[in-house]
N, C-alpha and C positions, 0 to 999 in steps of 0.2 A: 629373029635375032639376027643381025646383019654385023654387026661390028664383028675386029678382029678378039674383041674381048670375051663375046657371049659362051665360051668353053670358059675360057675361067672364070668367068661371076659363078656355072652351074658348079664350077668346083667350089665356089666361094658357102654357095647354098651347105653343096654336100658333108666340109669340117664344117660348119654353121648345128647341120642337124646332131655328128659329132657331140660341138663342142654344148650343147641343149642338155645333152641326155647323159653326162658328166658332172656338169654346172649343178641340172635340177636335184640330180641324185644329193647332191649333197648342200642344197640352199635348206637351212633351218636344221641341220645334223645335229644333234647330241652330241656325238663325239668327232663335227669341225675340229680341226687341227688346224689353229694358228698364229704364222709368226712373227720374230720383226725383223724389214731387213735392214741392213747397215744403216738405209736416211732413215730409220724408225719407223716409215709408212709399213703398217700388213698386209700378208702374203696366208694366204689361205692353201690348204692342200687343193682346193677344189682349182685356184690357178694355175702352180705344177701342172698339176692331171691333163686341163684343159691346153693346158702348150703344148705335151708334151706331145699328147695325143693327136696333137694339129701337125705340128714339127713329123711324127712318121708319116703322119699322110703326103704329105707335101716332100717329101724325102721319095716316097713310093712316082708321086702323079705328078708332081714338077721338079724333076733331081738335078734341074740345069739352072735352077731360079737358087737366087738366097732366101733367106728367111731373118730378120728381128723380129723378137717376141720381149717382150718386160722383164721377165723373170729367166730368160737363159740365152740373152743379146744375138750378139748375129755368129751368125751360121755360114763356114760359105760354102759356097759354090762346087760341087764334087768338082764335077764336067768341066770347070772352066770356068773364066771369068763373061764376066754379061749386064747387062743394063736394070732384069727386072728382077724385083724382091719383096720376098710379103713381105707382111708387114702386119704381129698382133699381140691385140692386146686383152690376155684369154680372161681376165675381166674387170670393164672398165666401172670402176665401182665397187671397189673392194671392201669400204669400210659401210657402205649399205648389206653388200649379200653378208657379213659379218653377224650384223645387228637384226638381220630376219628384212629389210625396208629391200622389194620387190624392182627398185629401178636401178639397174641395170644391167650388165649386155657384154656378149663378142663382138670384138671390133677384132675383123679382118678385111684387110686393103692388099692389094696389089701396087707395087710401083713399078715404074720405068722411066732408070737415071735418077730424076730430081723427083718429080709430078705423078702421084696416086691418079692411076687410071680403072680400076675397081676399086668401093667399098660395099663392106655388106655388117651390118649392125644390128645385131640378134638378141636381145630380150625375151626369155623363155618365160621367166615369171608374168613379162605386163603380154603372155600373148601376140609379141608385136617382132615383123624383122622391116628393118627397110632396107634397100640396096639402089646398086647402079655403077651401070660401067659406060664409057666412055661412047657416047655415040649412040649410048642404049637409053637412057631416062632412066628419070628417079625414080622406084615403086617400093610400096610398104603394104604389110599386109600379114594375116597367122602365118598362110605361107603364101608361094610363085604362084597355084592356082587361084584365091580370094586376090590376087591383088591392085594395088590403082596407084596409078600413075600420080607422082606431086608434084605443083609447082608451088613456087613464096608465096606472098602475096605479092598486095598490089598498094600496100602505103607508102604516102611519097611525105610525110610529114613525123619529124621525129616526136609531133605535141600527140602521132593519130595511134604513136607506136607503140609495143607494145615489146620491152627491152628484159633481156634473162641476160642474168650472172650467173655463174657459182657461187664467190665471196669475195670478200671488204680486203681481206688481209692481204692476198699481193699485191694490190692495186695499190696498196698502202706503200709493202714492204718495192716496189718498185717508184714509189714517189710522186705513184699517179690517180693522186686517192683522190683528191680535190678536183681533178678532171673529170672522173669519175665519178664524180657525185653530181656533180654539176652540169654533167651528163643526165643521171638518173630523172634528176627533176624534171626534166623541161620531154620529160617525153608519160607519155597517155598511163602506163600501167606498166613497175616493175617488178620484174620475180626475179628470184636464184633457185632455180631449178637445177644444175649442179648437173657437169660430165659429161655423158652423151648426149641427154634430154632435151638438152635446151636447142643443138642440131635439126637435133631430128622432128622438135613443132616445129624451127622454122623451115625447115624443110616441107611440111605440111603443110605452112602459112596461118598456119593457130599461134604463132609471135614474128618477129621481122625482125629483131637482132639480139646474138648473139659472141659473149666478150668475154674469152679468159687471156692473163697477162704473163702463164708459162705454163708451158705442157710441152712436153715429153711426143718421139715422133708418134707412137703406138696410141698416143694417144690423141692425137687428127689425122691422121692418115688414110681413114677408113672412110672421115665425116664430109671432107673434100668432094670427092665424088657425088655424094650422094645430095650435099648444099648445091653445088654447082649444075647439072641434069638437071636438079630442080629450079633451077635460072636463076639461082641465088649467086653472092661473091664473100667467098671466102680467102682470104688473103693471113699476113703477120701482119706490126703493130706499124713496121716501115713501109706496109701496103702491098709486102712483095704476096705475090702466087706460090711460091715455093713456100711446104712449111714447114722450114729448119729454121726458124728463130726462135720458138718456142712460146710463141703464142698466137693467138686468134683474134681474128674479126672475121664475124660472119653476120650476112645481114641479108637479106630481100635486092637488094642492089643498087634501088634507087635509094637509099638512105644511107648508102657506103662513105661515099666519100665525104659528109658532117660528119658521120662518127666518124673514121678514120680521123680524120681533122684535129678532133677535138682531142682525139686521146694520144693521137702521136705527138 
């Protein structure tokens, strides 16, 4: 590792080890506590415990960096202003987590200014982790010691493409459902894997397109470096590479212009 982000990526792995231990201890626990947030989405005691542990660790290891988390919002940089901020989704896929479905993960990202430069996705119930840093490439494996480098697919035509999405309700609410359905009809295969998982399959070359119309920064930030370092393209629906619009189009790169044109 020669990139300036190697140490940050190593720290992300340490953070993920801690998160995995906490979340797996609560996964399928009979006394799991689940509450409803103001937006009526669920939050479990595992979500809050993971985020609290990661915030505490970052406070010790990176006191000059800011932190944004899904459950506790933004914390100021105690040592002054700077451009670095860690972005945490303690459990992406909470609805899966509370129902005992193993497709959920902790998402950890480091952003400089508006750009994610380090991303790690750890799905301990699946026994798999994905990670990337700018200039370091993208990798996956159970641990760093058995990692394989990731590369997106070489599919050039939507007629040959495996297309992934989270659900159709968001596209309907956004007024883009007809365009979405037409795009899906032109693809070889469509599946709704949802949450982080579709993006990781894209980075592995197992599928070719992943789209979502409405997301928060903590849903996206860790995914961007993994997809792009694997050779893919990640933008919002306006075509911007900065993950600020709350939408996502991720592709193997070759299919991106057509997918973007059809949905935007």
